[in-house]
KETI-161140 format. One line per field, with one value per atom (N, C-alpha, C): x, y, z. Coordinates in Angstrom, 2 decimals, m for minus. Layout:
N
X = X ... .
Y = Y ... .
Z = Z ... .
END
This chain:
358
X = 196.07 195.35 193.90 193.17 191.80 191.01 189.73 188.71 188.15 187.65 187.13 185.89 185.23 183.95 184.35 185.74 186.11 186.91 187.01 188.04 187.50 188.30 187.94 188.82 188.66 189.39 190.85 191.12 192.41 193.30 192.58 193.36 193.72 193.22 193.48 194.50 195.56 196.69 196.58 195.82 195.66 195.43 195.86 195.57 194.41 193.26 191.83 191.30 190.18 189.35 188.54 188.23 187.48 186.16 185.64 184.24 184.55 185.65 185.92 186.49 187.22 187.82 186.70 185.64 184.55 183.74 183.52 182.97 183.64 184.92 185.83 185.70 185.70 185.42 184.07 183.03 181.65 181.63 182.10 182.09 182.84 184.05 184.81 184.10 183.30 182.52 181.40 180.82 179.62 180.26 181.36 182.01 182.44 182.96 183.38 182.10 181.18 179.89 179.22 179.17 178.66 179.46 180.78 181.73 181.74 181.39 181.28 179.96 178.95 177.61 177.68 178.44 178.56 179.30 180.37 181.15 180.31 179.53 178.58 177.60 177.02 176.11 176.88 177.92 178.83 179.00 179.40 179.47 178.18 177.10 175.79 175.43 175.61 175.38 176.08 177.38 178.33 177.90 177.46 176.97 175.66 174.69 173.57 173.81 174.77 175.06 175.75 176.47 177.06 176.09 175.00 173.88 173.00 172.78 172.01 172.75 174.07 174.85 174.80 174.92 174.95 173.58 172.50 171.15 170.80 171.55 171.11 171.70 171.06 171.35 172.74 173.47 174.82 174.84 173.64 173.54 173.81 173.18 173.26 174.67 175.54 176.83 176.75 176.11 176.03 175.45 174.39 173.74 174.68 175.44 176.38 177.41 177.94 179.09 178.55 177.33 176.84 176.65 176.14 175.90 177.16 178.19 179.63 180.19 179.87 180.41 179.72 178.44 177.54 177.99 178.27 178.82 180.17 181.04 182.34 182.23 181.27 181.03 180.39 179.50 178.91 179.85 180.71 181.79 182.74 183.13 183.97 183.30 182.04 181.23 181.24 181.03 180.90 182.33 183.35 184.64 184.91 184.35 184.56 183.67 184.10 183.46 183.99 183.31 183.87 183.67 184.66 184.57 183.62 182.72 181.63 182.14 181.48 182.02 180.90 181.05 180.30 179.80 178.71 178.33 177.76 176.80 176.24 177.15 177.55 178.48 177.51 177.88 177.19 178.13 177.63 178.47 177.57 178.08 177.30 177.86 176.92 177.33 176.60 177.37 176.83 175.92 174.92 173.98 174.67 175.91 176.77 177.27 177.48 178.16 177.32 175.98 175.11 174.05 173.55 172.61 171.55 170.29 169.21 168.50 168.68 168.00 167.35 166.07 165.02 165.16 165.47 165.61 167.04 167.95 169.39 169.86 170.78 171.53 173.01 173.61 175.02 175.77 176.94 177.74 179.25 180.16 181.54 181.99 182.98 183.58 184.96 185.86 187.33 187.45 188.08 188.37 189.90 190.74 192.16 192.69 192.43 193.02 192.51 191.53 191.01 189.53 189.10 187.63 186.85 185.98 185.20 183.62 182.92 181.39 180.80 179.93 179.19 177.59 176.80 175.39 174.67 173.95 173.23 171.76 171.19 169.74 168.97 167.83 167.02 165.57 165.01 163.44 162.70 162.05 161.37 159.83 159.03 157.65 157.41 156.15 155.84 155.95 155.60 155.65 156.97 157.93 159.28 159.87 159.57 160.13 159.60 158.37 157.72 158.45 158.78 159.38 160.86 161.60 163.04 163.07 162.15 162.19 161.72 160.74 160.04 160.66 161.58 162.11 163.69 164.12 165.56 166.19 167.08 167.79 168.83 169.15 170.38 171.33 171.73 172.79 172.07 172.86 172.36 173.17 172.44 172.98 172.78 173.91 173.72 174.10 173.12 173.31 173.22 174.03 174.08 173.10 172.01 170.84 171.27 171.67 172.14 173.08 173.53 174.64 174.26 172.94 172.61 171.78 171.59 170.73 171.41 171.28 171.75 170.50 170.43 169.31 169.84 169.12 169.59 168.63 169.01 168.10 168.50 167.50 167.74 167.19 167.81 167.32 166.70 165.55 164.87 164.17 164.17 163.51 162.09 161.11 159.91 159.46 158.89 158.45 157.33 157.37 156.29 154.70 154.10 152.69 151.69 151.15 150.06 148.86 148.08 146.89 145.85 145.35 144.47 142.93 142.57 141.17 140.82 139.72 139.14 137.84 137.40 136.23 136.76 135.54 135.84 135.66 135.75 135.61 136.94 136.53 137.57 137.42 138.60 138.64 139.29 138.53 139.03 139.36 140.61 141.09 141.35 140.82 141.08 141.88 143.07 144.08 143.78 143.81 143.71 144.41 144.18 144.88 143.92 142.81 141.88 141.36 141.24 140.90 142.03 142.93 144.07 143.70 142.72 142.36 140.76 140.19 138.75 138.73 138.21 138.10 136.65 136.39 135.02 135.23 134.46 134.47 133.16 133.36 132.23 130.98 131.36 130.19 129.45 129.98 129.18 129.77 130.84 131.39 132.39 132.22 132.95 133.63 134.82 135.64 136.66 136.58 137.39 138.68 139.94 141.07 141.76 142.28 143.17 142.45 143.20 142.61 143.56 142.95 143.72 144.03 143.11 143.21 144.42 144.55 145.61 146.91 147.00 148.19 148.73 147.72 147.96 148.50 147.80 148.33 149.75 150.03 151.44 152.49 152.07 153.10 153.15 152.14 152.20 152.83 152.70 153.31 154.81 155.31 156.75 157.37 156.67 157.07 157.25 156.38 156.57 157.72 157.90 159.01 160.35 160.42 161.66 161.91 160.92 160.93 161.61 161.09 161.44 162.95 163.24 164.68 165.75 165.17 166.15 166.40 165.44 165.63 166.63 166.58 167.38 168.86 168.97 170.34 170.58 169.77 170.09 169.91 170.74 170.46 170.51 171.19 171.03 169.74 169.06 167.69 166.75 166.87 165.93 166.07 167.26 167.45 166.74 167.00 166.27 164.80 164.23 162.78 162.32 163.04 162.58 162.50 163.58 163.62 162.46 162.20 161.10 159.67 159.61 158.31 158.16 159.29 159.31 158.94 159.46 159.22 157.86 157.20 155.64 154.86 155.10 154.39 154.51 155.70 155.95 155.15 155.13 154.38 152.78 152.29 150.99 150.54 151.49 151.33 151.35 152.26 152.25 151.06 150.41 149.37 148.10 148.05 146.73 146.88 148.15 148.35 148.08 148.45 148.07 146.69 145.98 144.47 143.72 144.23 143.73 143.73 145.05 145.28 144.48 144.30 143.64 142.18 141.61 140.24 139.92 140.97 140.85 140.91 141.68 141.78 140.34 139.89 138.49 137.40 137.39 136.36 136.72 137.89 138.44 138.51 139.06 139.41 140.50 140.18 141.25 142.24 141.72 142.52 142.30 143.43 143.24 143.58 142.75 142.88 143.10 144.26 144.67 144.87 144.82 145.15 146.66 146.99 148.40 148.53 148.96 149.13 150.32 150.91 152.05 151.87 152.84 152.81 151.67 151.04 149.82 150.14 151.35 151.66 151.79 152.15 152.23 151.04 149.98 148.80 147.68 147.77 146.59 146.45 145.37 145.29 145.77 146.68 147.33 146.97 147.19 146.88 147.79 148.01 148.68 148.37 147.14 146.55 146.88 146.74 146.87 148.23 149.21 150.53 151.33 151.39 152.19 151.66 150.32 149.79 149.98 149.86 149.98 151.47 152.45 153.77 154.47 153.67 154.05 153.27 152.48 151.53 152.36 152.30 153.07 152.40 151.77 150.84 151.63 152.91 153.67 154.18 154.61 155.05 153.87 152.64 151.54 151.12 151.29 150.88 151.82 153.12 154.16 154.00 153.70 153.36 152.21 151.06 150.01 150.31 151.19 151.65 152.38 153.43 154.22 153.41 152.57 151.90 150.78 150.27 149.24 149.79 151.10 151.80 152.15 152.52 152.79 151.40 150.36 148.98 148.46 149.14 148.77 147.64 147.56 146.55 147.25 146.62 147.17 146.91 147.81 147.57 147.67 146.61 146.55 146.25 146.89 146.69 145.90 145.05 143.99 144.39 143.64 143.73 143.04 143.49 142.79 141.86 141.75 140.99 139.59 138.90 137.53 137.02 137.81 137.31 136.46 136.84 136.06 134.96 134.70 133.59 132.64 132.96 131.87 131.02 129.74 128.60 128.53 128.60 128.59 127.34 126.19 124.86 124.59 124.64 124.42 125.54 126.82 128.06 128.36 127.62 127.77 128.97 129.76 130.91 130.69 130.77 130.78 131.48 131.96 132.67 131.76 132.36 131.70 131.83 130.92 130.99 131.53 132.73 133.53 133.57 133.00 133.09 131.79 130.70 129.50 129.42 129.19 128.87 127.34 126.72 125.26 125.22 124.57 124.43 123.01 122.71 121.45 120.44 120.94 120.13 119.57 119.99 119.61 120.60 121.69 122.68 123.53 123.67 124.65 125.52 126.66 127.54 128.74 129.57 130.95 131.72 132.50 133.30 134.56 135.13 136.23 135.71 134.43 133.87 133.44 133.12 132.75 134.08 135.23 136.55 136.83 136.63 136.88 135.87 134.60 133.77 134.05 134.39 134.90 136.21 137.06 138.33 138.09 137.14 136.78 136.20 135.24 134.64 135.40 136.45 137.37 137.95 137.91 138.57 139.72 140.07 141.26 142.56 142.92 144.14 145.40 146.32 147.61 148.84 148.73 149.89 149.75 150.88 150.96 151.99 152.60 153.59 153.36 153.70 153.39 154.63 154.41 155.44 155.25 156.30 155.97 156.06 .
Y = 18.67 18.46 18.74 19.43 19.70 18.53 18.63 17.56 17.74 16.67 16.55 17.57 17.87 18.63 20.22 20.54 21.88 22.22 21.10 21.22 22.27 22.97 23.96 23.67 24.39 24.22 24.69 25.65 26.15 25.02 24.07 23.01 21.89 21.75 20.65 21.10 20.35 20.74 19.87 20.22 19.59 20.45 20.10 20.88 20.63 21.19 21.13 22.41 22.58 23.88 23.71 24.92 25.08 24.18 24.15 23.43 21.98 21.36 19.95 19.65 20.57 20.45 20.31 21.27 21.20 19.98 19.55 18.15 17.04 16.99 15.95 16.07 17.29 17.48 16.93 17.25 16.80 15.31 14.56 13.26 12.50 13.13 12.59 12.63 13.78 14.03 13.01 12.66 11.65 10.23 9.97 8.65 8.44 9.52 9.50 9.37 10.10 10.08 8.68 7.98 6.73 5.77 5.87 5.04 5.14 6.33 6.56 5.99 6.06 5.54 4.08 3.36 1.92 1.53 2.28 2.03 2.13 3.17 3.35 2.29 1.80 0.69 m0.68 m0.86 m2.02 m1.93 m0.73 m0.41 m0.86 m0.14 m0.44 m1.93 m2.65 m4.03 m4.80 m4.45 m5.08 m4.77 m3.55 m3.16 m3.88 m3.98 m4.74 m6.10 m6.82 m8.25 m8.44 m7.50 m7.52 m7.38 m6.58 m6.44 m7.70 m8.24 m9.51 m10.64 m10.60 m11.81 m11.72 m10.48 m10.24 m10.72 m10.63 m10.92 m12.46 m13.18 m14.64 m15.53 m16.61 m17.53 m18.11 m18.35 m18.90 m20.38 m21.12 m22.40 m23.39 m23.05 m24.02 m23.78 m24.75 m24.63 m24.81 m25.82 m26.25 m25.09 m24.45 m23.45 m22.29 m21.99 m20.86 m21.06 m22.27 m22.45 m22.20 m22.70 m22.50 m21.14 m20.35 m18.89 m18.11 m18.54 m17.88 m18.11 m19.37 m19.69 m18.69 m18.59 m17.71 m16.22 m15.71 m14.53 m14.22 m15.15 m15.10 m14.93 m15.66 m15.60 m14.21 m13.66 m12.42 m11.39 m11.28 m10.33 m10.26 m11.44 m11.49 m10.82 m11.10 m10.37 m8.95 m8.52 m7.02 m6.27 m7.10 m6.37 m6.01 m6.67 m6.48 m5.33 m4.11 m2.83 m2.36 m2.39 m1.92 m0.39 0.14 1.58 1.85 2.78 2.99 3.48 2.99 3.42 4.22 5.35 6.13 5.47 4.91 4.33 5.08 6.11 6.98 8.21 8.25 9.45 10.82 11.81 13.04 14.19 15.35 16.67 17.69 18.73 19.98 21.27 21.94 23.05 24.37 25.48 26.61 27.33 28.06 28.78 29.85 30.21 31.16 30.57 29.20 28.53 27.84 27.75 27.17 28.11 27.85 28.62 27.67 28.08 27.30 28.26 27.68 28.39 27.30 27.66 26.84 25.41 24.44 23.05 22.66 23.54 23.28 23.76 22.96 23.43 23.51 24.59 24.80 24.88 24.19 24.29 23.88 24.45 24.18 22.64 22.00 20.81 20.84 19.98 19.91 18.92 19.43 18.67 18.91 17.91 18.07 19.11 18.98 20.02 21.47 21.86 23.07 23.07 24.27 24.41 24.74 24.04 24.33 24.19 25.08 25.06 24.24 23.26 22.45 22.63 22.46 22.50 21.07 20.72 19.44 19.51 18.76 18.84 18.20 18.81 18.24 17.86 17.07 16.82 17.54 18.59 19.33 19.37 19.27 19.58 20.92 21.58 23.01 23.62 22.71 23.06 23.35 22.39 22.52 23.84 24.09 25.28 26.49 26.53 27.71 27.85 26.89 26.91 27.48 26.98 27.25 28.67 29.23 30.60 31.61 31.23 32.31 32.28 31.29 31.36 31.54 31.91 32.11 30.78 30.41 29.04 29.07 27.78 27.55 26.69 25.64 24.64 23.63 23.31 22.22 20.91 19.82 18.43 17.58 17.12 16.19 14.75 13.80 12.40 11.65 10.52 9.45 8.51 8.42 7.42 6.21 6.09 5.00 5.48 4.60 4.91 6.06 6.27 7.27 8.44 8.41 9.35 10.05 11.35 12.14 12.87 12.98 13.63 14.89 16.21 17.41 17.81 18.02 18.34 19.87 20.69 22.01 22.37 23.48 23.95 25.38 25.76 26.99 27.58 28.84 29.47 29.83 29.72 30.09 31.38 32.33 33.39 33.14 33.83 33.48 33.82 32.86 32.95 33.76 34.66 35.40 34.63 34.85 34.09 34.76 33.66 34.07 34.01 33.08 32.77 33.62 34.39 35.16 34.72 33.56 32.90 32.29 32.08 31.53 29.97 29.38 27.90 27.27 26.17 25.35 23.98 23.34 21.92 21.10 20.13 19.20 17.94 17.46 16.16 15.24 13.95 12.90 11.84 11.67 10.50 9.26 8.21 6.84 5.75 4.55 3.33 2.60 2.40 1.63 2.52 3.87 4.82 5.93 5.93 6.96 8.23 8.85 10.30 10.47 11.45 11.74 13.43 14.05 15.49 15.94 16.96 17.56 19.04 19.85 21.19 21.86 23.01 23.75 24.00 23.80 23.95 22.61 21.56 20.29 19.27 19.59 18.61 17.52 16.44 15.25 14.30 13.97 13.16 12.10 10.87 9.89 9.63 9.49 9.36 8.03 7.37 6.30 4.98 3.89 2.55 2.04 1.81 1.37 m0.09 m0.87 m2.26 m2.62 m1.86 m1.98 m1.74 m0.70 m0.26 m1.43 m1.97 m3.07 m4.35 m4.57 m5.68 m5.56 m4.34 m4.02 m4.15 m3.70 m3.98 m5.39 m6.16 m7.51 m8.31 m8.00 m8.57 m8.52 m7.28 m7.12 m7.71 m7.61 m8.29 m9.82 m10.44 m11.85 m12.13 m11.26 m11.39 m11.24 m10.28 m10.09 m11.27 m11.80 m13.05 m14.06 m14.42 m15.53 m15.33 m14.10 m13.88 m13.84 m13.55 m13.58 m15.06 m15.97 m17.31 m18.00 m17.38 m17.89 m17.16 m16.26 m15.53 m14.70 m13.94 m12.96 m11.48 m10.81 m9.60 m8.43 m8.63 m7.30 m7.29 m8.52 m8.54 m7.94 m8.27 m7.81 m6.26 m5.72 m4.25 m3.64 m4.28 m3.75 m3.77 m4.81 m4.88 m3.87 m3.71 m2.64 m1.29 m0.93 0.35 0.56 m0.48 m0.50 m0.27 m0.91 m0.72 0.66 1.29 2.72 3.61 3.32 4.23 4.21 3.02 2.77 3.63 3.43 4.06 5.54 6.08 7.58 8.06 7.37 7.78 7.86 6.88 6.96 8.17 8.40 9.60 10.99 10.97 12.21 12.35 11.27 11.33 11.76 11.17 11.55 12.96 13.51 14.88 15.78 15.52 16.28 16.40 15.35 15.21 16.14 16.02 16.80 18.33 18.77 20.24 20.67 19.72 20.19 20.29 19.50 19.56 20.83 21.17 22.42 23.67 23.68 24.82 24.81 23.75 23.58 24.19 23.97 24.52 25.78 26.38 27.75 27.71 26.60 26.56 27.51 28.26 29.18 28.42 27.41 26.63 25.19 24.36 22.97 22.61 21.90 21.37 19.90 19.63 18.37 18.06 16.70 16.32 16.28 16.55 16.51 15.06 14.17 12.71 12.34 13.14 12.74 11.72 10.91 9.79 8.88 8.77 7.93 6.53 6.09 4.61 4.09 5.04 4.65 4.86 5.67 5.92 5.09 4.61 3.89 2.40 1.78 0.42 m0.46 m1.32 m2.19 m3.59 m4.36 m5.90 m6.42 m7.80 m8.59 m8.31 m8.15 m7.93 m6.49 m5.58 m4.14 m3.55 m4.24 m3.67 m3.37 m4.37 m4.11 m2.84 m2.74 m1.64 m0.18 m0.32 0.79 1.42 0.53 0.92 1.23 0.88 1.14 2.31 2.98 3.95 5.33 5.88 7.08 8.39 8.49 9.65 11.00 10.95 12.10 12.75 11.64 11.94 12.52 11.91 12.40 13.90 14.06 15.41 16.43 16.10 17.03 17.23 16.24 16.50 17.43 17.29 18.19 19.55 19.73 20.99 21.74 21.18 21.92 22.23 21.26 21.53 22.64 22.58 23.73 25.10 25.14 26.38 26.90 25.95 26.40 27.00 26.45 26.87 28.12 28.58 29.63 29.42 28.12 27.74 27.38 27.84 27.73 26.29 25.89 24.41 24.70 24.06 24.30 22.92 22.63 21.32 21.48 20.52 20.57 19.39 19.36 18.29 17.13 15.87 14.81 14.00 14.55 13.80 13.77 12.55 12.14 12.70 12.94 13.31 12.26 10.99 9.90 9.28 10.01 9.49 10.49 11.82 12.91 13.12 13.19 13.54 15.02 15.39 16.86 17.54 16.82 17.48 17.54 16.43 16.59 16.66 16.26 16.25 15.05 14.01 12.88 12.18 11.49 10.73 9.18 8.43 7.01 6.31 5.22 4.50 4.03 4.02 3.58 2.00 1.36 m0.11 m0.23 m0.73 m0.86 0.53 0.52 1.90 2.76 2.15 2.86 3.59 4.87 5.73 5.91 5.46 5.81 6.29 7.54 8.21 8.00 8.27 7.97 9.06 10.26 11.26 10.92 9.94 9.40 9.82 10.58 10.89 9.75 9.48 8.38 8.70 8.41 8.59 7.51 7.71 6.92 7.43 6.47 6.92 7.87 7.63 8.53 9.86 9.91 11.15 12.02 11.23 11.94 12.66 11.96 12.53 13.77 13.68 14.94 16.06 15.93 16.84 17.54 16.79 17.28 17.97 17.58 18.40 19.69 19.69 20.95 21.90 21.34 22.32 22.60 21.99 22.14 23.54 24.02 25.21 25.01 23.87 23.62 23.63 24.77 25.03 24.65 23.78 23.53 24.23 24.36 24.92 24.79 25.18 25.25 24.20 23.32 22.44 21.09 20.00 18.64 18.09 17.53 16.82 15.36 14.46 12.98 12.37 .
Z = 139.71 138.43 138.48 137.60 137.65 137.49 138.29 138.10 136.56 136.11 134.75 134.64 135.70 135.67 135.50 135.79 135.61 134.30 133.58 132.54 131.34 130.78 129.68 128.38 127.44 126.11 126.49 127.31 127.66 128.38 128.99 129.73 128.83 127.67 126.66 125.64 125.62 124.62 123.55 122.49 121.19 120.13 118.91 117.79 117.13 117.80 117.45 117.60 116.72 116.83 118.22 118.65 119.89 120.10 118.90 118.87 119.05 118.31 118.49 119.93 120.36 121.76 122.85 122.65 123.52 123.32 122.20 121.91 122.69 122.69 123.33 124.80 125.39 126.84 127.22 126.48 126.65 126.77 125.75 125.67 126.81 127.16 128.32 129.77 129.82 131.03 131.11 130.01 130.01 130.39 129.80 130.17 131.59 132.12 133.57 134.49 134.11 134.82 134.91 133.71 133.66 134.44 134.27 135.05 136.49 137.06 138.43 138.89 138.13 138.50 138.59 137.79 137.81 139.10 139.27 140.61 141.99 142.01 143.06 143.26 142.18 142.08 142.70 142.29 142.89 144.39 144.80 146.24 147.12 146.49 147.11 147.31 146.20 146.16 147.21 147.36 148.39 149.74 149.98 151.34 151.74 150.77 150.93 151.31 150.64 150.87 152.28 152.70 154.00 155.14 154.84 155.89 155.95 154.77 154.73 155.42 155.26 155.78 157.35 157.98 159.39 160.03 159.28 159.74 159.61 158.86 158.70 159.89 160.14 161.27 161.10 162.17 162.02 162.19 162.43 162.76 161.61 160.49 159.20 158.44 158.56 158.01 156.62 156.22 154.62 153.81 154.41 153.66 153.58 154.64 154.79 153.68 153.45 152.58 151.12 150.76 149.45 149.14 150.19 150.14 149.86 150.51 150.28 148.97 148.39 147.06 146.02 146.14 145.43 145.40 146.67 146.87 146.10 146.27 145.53 144.02 143.56 142.02 141.67 142.62 142.29 142.41 143.40 143.58 142.39 141.88 140.64 139.39 139.30 138.30 138.41 139.75 139.97 139.81 140.02 139.90 138.42 137.48 136.08 135.42 135.96 135.43 134.23 133.11 131.83 131.71 131.05 130.78 129.66 129.70 128.80 127.55 126.31 125.07 124.45 123.76 123.14 121.82 121.72 120.50 119.45 119.91 119.02 118.62 117.49 116.99 116.95 117.67 117.53 117.58 117.04 117.26 117.58 118.27 118.70 117.93 117.40 116.64 117.21 117.48 118.04 117.12 117.50 116.68 115.75 116.06 115.22 114.13 114.17 113.02 112.01 112.29 111.17 110.66 109.52 108.87 108.22 108.29 107.65 106.54 105.39 104.13 103.31 103.19 102.37 103.05 102.20 102.68 102.89 103.25 103.42 104.78 105.39 106.60 106.27 106.45 106.24 107.52 107.66 108.89 108.61 109.35 108.91 109.42 108.69 108.99 108.63 109.13 108.97 107.76 106.71 105.47 105.21 105.28 105.10 105.96 107.22 108.26 108.14 107.19 106.96 107.17 107.60 107.99 106.72 106.40 105.12 105.47 104.86 105.03 103.94 104.67 103.62 103.87 102.83 102.99 102.75 103.65 103.62 103.38 102.38 102.13 103.22 103.48 104.69 104.40 105.09 104.89 106.17 106.02 106.97 106.67 107.68 107.49 107.67 107.28 107.36 108.77 109.82 111.16 111.58 111.29 111.62 111.03 109.82 109.10 109.81 110.24 110.99 112.28 113.04 114.30 114.13 113.20 112.92 112.44 111.79 111.15 112.20 113.21 113.99 115.47 115.85 117.03 117.13 118.26 118.49 118.72 117.94 117.89 118.85 119.41 120.32 119.65 120.39 119.74 118.87 117.88 117.00 117.30 117.49 117.70 116.55 115.82 114.69 115.22 114.92 115.35 114.10 114.07 112.82 113.25 112.44 112.74 112.05 110.89 110.05 109.02 108.04 107.14 106.29 105.94 104.93 105.52 106.82 107.46 108.65 108.74 109.73 110.40 111.75 112.45 113.03 112.73 113.40 114.41 115.66 116.70 117.27 117.44 117.74 119.11 119.72 120.99 120.50 120.99 120.71 121.79 121.87 122.98 122.68 123.76 123.46 124.42 123.92 124.70 125.58 126.76 127.74 127.16 127.18 126.62 127.62 127.07 128.00 128.06 129.01 129.21 128.18 127.33 126.29 126.75 127.50 127.83 128.97 128.67 129.68 130.37 129.86 130.53 131.86 132.77 134.03 134.08 132.86 132.78 133.47 134.28 135.01 134.67 134.50 134.17 135.49 135.84 136.92 136.24 136.57 136.02 137.12 137.04 138.05 137.38 138.11 137.46 138.20 137.48 138.07 137.47 137.86 137.33 136.18 136.70 135.77 134.67 134.98 133.97 134.07 133.17 133.37 133.72 133.08 133.36 132.86 133.69 133.37 133.62 132.68 132.78 132.96 133.67 133.77 133.81 132.98 132.92 133.63 134.05 134.67 133.64 132.41 131.40 131.19 131.90 131.98 131.05 130.32 129.45 130.08 129.63 130.27 129.29 129.69 128.72 129.49 128.92 129.55 128.62 129.14 128.37 128.74 127.63 127.72 128.10 128.28 128.51 129.48 130.76 131.94 131.83 131.13 131.06 130.10 128.97 127.98 128.69 129.42 130.10 131.04 131.85 132.79 132.00 130.83 130.05 129.60 129.07 128.64 129.77 130.93 132.06 132.43 132.41 132.83 131.80 130.43 129.39 129.39 129.64 129.75 131.04 132.06 133.17 133.06 132.48 132.13 131.19 130.17 129.20 130.11 130.91 131.77 132.72 133.29 134.12 133.40 132.11 131.24 130.87 130.57 130.16 131.20 132.43 133.59 133.90 133.90 134.06 133.00 131.78 130.71 130.76 131.89 132.17 130.83 130.37 129.38 129.84 130.60 131.10 130.26 129.07 128.13 127.54 127.25 126.85 127.68 128.89 130.13 130.12 130.01 130.07 128.81 127.65 126.40 126.47 127.02 127.10 128.12 129.27 130.16 129.56 128.76 128.05 127.15 126.33 125.43 126.22 127.27 128.13 128.55 129.02 129.45 128.28 127.10 125.95 125.54 125.61 125.21 126.33 127.69 128.59 128.62 128.28 128.14 126.97 125.85 124.70 124.97 125.89 126.23 127.04 128.06 128.97 128.11 127.08 126.23 125.48 124.97 124.21 124.99 126.25 127.16 127.51 127.93 128.42 127.27 125.96 124.89 124.61 124.79 124.58 125.57 126.77 127.92 127.79 127.36 127.08 125.90 124.90 123.69 123.91 124.95 125.40 126.20 126.97 127.74 126.91 125.82 124.83 124.05 123.64 122.97 123.78 125.13 126.03 126.79 126.29 126.80 128.20 128.74 130.28 130.76 131.82 132.24 133.14 133.90 134.85 134.76 134.87 135.01 136.36 137.07 138.38 138.51 139.29 139.49 140.90 141.21 142.64 142.92 144.14 144.46 145.19 144.49 144.83 145.63 146.48 147.11 148.15 148.32 149.30 149.19 147.89 147.61 147.74 147.50 147.54 149.06 149.94 151.30 151.98 151.61 152.33 151.87 150.52 149.95 150.43 150.58 150.89 149.92 150.24 149.32 149.48 148.45 148.44 147.46 147.42 146.60 145.07 144.92 143.54 143.00 143.94 143.63 143.61 144.25 144.53 143.23 142.30 141.03 140.33 140.01 139.42 140.18 141.39 142.18 142.16 142.20 142.24 140.82 139.85 138.43 137.80 138.63 138.24 138.06 136.83 136.52 136.68 137.80 138.03 137.98 138.66 138.66 137.23 136.50 135.16 134.30 134.34 133.57 134.09 135.35 135.91 135.37 135.31 134.76 133.27 132.54 131.06 130.97 131.75 131.63 131.97 133.01 133.42 132.42 131.78 130.85 129.63 129.15 127.94 128.15 129.30 129.74 129.60 130.25 130.29 128.91 127.98 126.65 125.95 126.38 125.77 126.57 127.62 128.27 129.28 129.83 130.78 132.16 133.20 134.56 135.06 135.99 136.50 138.07 138.63 140.13 140.68 141.86 142.61 143.81 144.07 145.12 146.12 147.22 148.17 147.67 147.55 147.02 148.17 149.18 150.33 149.97 149.97 149.72 148.36 147.32 146.05 145.36 145.61 145.02 145.96 147.14 148.18 148.43 148.25 148.65 147.54 148.02 147.08 146.75 145.55 145.16 145.55 145.72 146.01 147.49 148.27 149.75 150.59 150.05 150.87 151.71 151.58 152.34 151.86 152.72 152.41 152.54 151.52 151.62 150.48 150.57 149.49 148.29 147.02 145.90 145.86 145.09 144.91 143.48 143.55 142.18 141.42 140.28 139.48 139.75 140.45 140.40 141.86 141.78 143.05 143.18 144.25 144.43 145.85 145.98 147.24 147.76 149.12 149.73 149.13 148.73 148.23 146.84 146.16 144.93 143.74 144.02 143.07 142.75 141.44 141.12 139.86 139.82 138.62 138.66 137.71 137.60 138.67 139.38 140.48 140.02 138.90 138.48 137.95 137.42 137.10 138.26 139.43 140.63 141.22 141.06 141.51 140.63 139.36 138.48 138.89 139.22 139.47 140.84 141.79 143.19 143.04 142.06 142.04 141.28 140.28 139.74 140.53 141.55 142.44 143.63 143.95 145.03 145.32 146.60 146.80 147.75 147.99 148.91 148.07 147.75 146.80 147.63 147.08 147.76 147.12 145.77 145.07 143.50 142.89 141.42 140.94 141.91 141.43 142.03 141.19 141.65 142.46 143.62 144.39 144.44 144.05 143.92 145.35 .
END
């Protein structure tokens, strides 16, 4: 018997159209993938428990008995792996089978065992109409949002954008925790992005909520809260990256320079106060968002060595630490610590590559 990953419409014996058959195969693959993932997680937890058990002292019998009872209960919970259910109804339609005319989308559906084409009225803004009319479209995905609303999602190809800016203007961007991003251009323009204190508050707020619901033994609520936090933080990163690229376009920057912050969590000085914010810092995601948005705008992205960018004086070259957010050099030069990083990144010639590594 073939594995589910290699299944095709020829292997499925059912009186269905090829499009519906492909849809069923796609749904079945996603269910199997989720089920396999759940089984692997159970195996991992069992292995971790065995390793912990071997490390513990054998002297205390009472503690051992209590722990064994707990383990038995946990194993019973782990054994009950439920088969995933597809809650969101959706269907995929090839670009050959649908048409977009004015404010209507027409596509075939099965009615009384026969294929009939229906046209559905849509709500589209001018930007969406321009994209759909000027680009080559791929597959359309229709999702049921609520009882009266359907959402159509399209895949479209974008032609490779040629470099528009002929100026030699370069933008350096310093990423941080307290200040999410600072940009400096060679023409002298400076801009600060985001609010690090607000981000920190959001993380702390949702961490406290999770802690409270974990004590109340409500795992589904904990999972939902975590997903909500991730969505908020992703939205913030998208907005910051969009603002950075728009600033680069405004100042006609040819290149955006970023630090390659690989292994930053293991090399940075850590403390009990600093650990949570350091390990939840989404520098890699933000760099990727800047990278793909810059490419769409025809701007190159380069990565430079981050060593001493927030300690080196751009005038005399001396290296010393800043006091909190203020950087004061012996030569008399003084500026904001994060701005100093952006200036040094902009002026850096230590090119590492054009891709970010986490």
